[in-house]
N, C-alpha and C positions, 0 to 999 in steps of 0.2 A: 716398778715405778720408784725412783729415787726419792730420798727425803727432801730434795731440793726441787722436785717437779712443780712448776707453777700451778696455782689453783685452777686456772683456766683450762689446763690440760686434762683435768677431771672430766671435762665433757666428752672425752673419748669413751668414758665408761657408759655413757648413755646412748643407745642406739639412734635415736632421733635428735641428739643433741641436748644441750641443757636448757636452751631457751623456753621450749613448751613447758617444762617443769617450772621454771622461774616464773613465767607469765601466769600459769595456772595457780601457783601459789600466791602471787600478788593478788589475783581475782579472789581467791578464797579468803584471804586476809582482809581485803577491802569489803567483801560481802558480810563478813562476821562482824567487822567494825561498824558498818553502816547499820546492820540490824541491832546491834547493842546500843548504839548512840540514839537511834530513833525510838527503840522500844524498851530498852533496859533488859532485854531477854537474851540470854546466851544461846547462841544458834547452834546447839547440839542436834545432830541429825536423828538421833534415836528419840529424843523427846518430840520433836516435829513429827517423826512417824507415828509415834504413840497417839498424838493429837489427831492425826489424820485417820487412824483406825477407829476414833470414836464415832466417825460417820456410819460405819458398817458393823461394828461389834458391840454386843451387850455385856462384855467383860467389864467388870467394875474398874479394873486398873486403867483401861483405856477411856472410860466414860467420865473420869475426873476432869477431863478437858471439855466436856460437853458445854458447859456454861462459861468457859473462859472467853472473854472478848476477843482474844487474838487467834481463836481457832481457824477462822476462814483463810487468813493469809498464810498461815502455817500449811494449810492444804495446797495453796498455791506454790510455796516454797518447795514442798515435797514433790509435787508434780514437776516443777522446774528441774529438780535433780535428775529425774528419770527422763524427762523430755530433752534436757540439754545433753545428756550422755547419747541419747538415741540420735538426735540431730547431728552432734559431732561425728558419731560412727558413720552416718550415712554420707555427710559432706566429705569427710577426710579419709575415711577407711572404705568407702564404697558399698558398705552393707550394714544393716542393723546388728546382725549377729556375726561377731568377728573372732570367735574362740573356737579352739579345737577340743576344749576340756568337755568331757561328757556330762550330760544333764545332771546325772546322779551325783556327781562330784560337786557341781555347782549347787544343787540342793543340799547336800551334806554340809558343805562349807557355809552356806548362808544360815543353815540351822545352828551350826556351832558359833558363828558369829553373833547371831542372836542371843544364844545362851551367854556367850561371853559378855555382850553388851549389858545384859541384866546383872550378871555377877559382878562386873566392874562398875556397875551404876552410871552407865554412859558409854559412848562410843568413842573411837579415836578421834573423830572430829571435835567432839565436845571436850574431851581431856586434852588432846594434843593441839588443837588450835586455840580453843577458848580458854580452857584451864591453864595451860602453860603460859599463855599470853597474859593471863592475869595473876600468875605465880601463886597458883593454887597447890598447897602441898600435896593434897590428894591426888591431883592430876599429874604432878610431877612423878609421884610413885607409881601411879598407874601407867603412865606412858614408858617409863623404865621397865615395868613389867611386861607391857605390850611387846616391846622392842626385844627383850631377852627372850620371851617365849617364841616370838616370830623368827628370830635368828636361829634359836635352837631347833625350831620345827623345820625350817628350810634346810639347815645342815643334815638333820636326821633323813628327811625325805630325799635329799640328794644322795646320801650315802646309801640309802636302801635301793637306789636307782630308780625311783618312781618318776614317771614323766607324764605330762598332761595326756 
């Protein structure tokens, strides 16, 4: 690609075109803005998941949300993330399970994401969408770290010849 390639030509790098990603990003940004403007709460998914776990867990970390007035709608928000993904998969991909990745890799990846979320004091949605949007220095550093580690890991995995 030459340095004079128009920006719209970058759509060729995306197998389904650039519009689904643009539309999804606009919806995420709109949702985060609406939640913040309506409640004053930053819509990071890891915090919402923790509050949802307060319904089924006795772990003190999760139960700090038990008496928070906004706990019930956070449950709906969390369920909406899972349900929305499932509905999209069924409607547009023909099945609810659309990956060839082995279950143990998904489980291991999910565990590592959970550990990283705790170490990073939040998830990519909290830091990347909400924190960067509010110009938080902590979030800017975290997002740069997330990206550097993700790019390095992807390069290492590719160099090792690992495939799904």
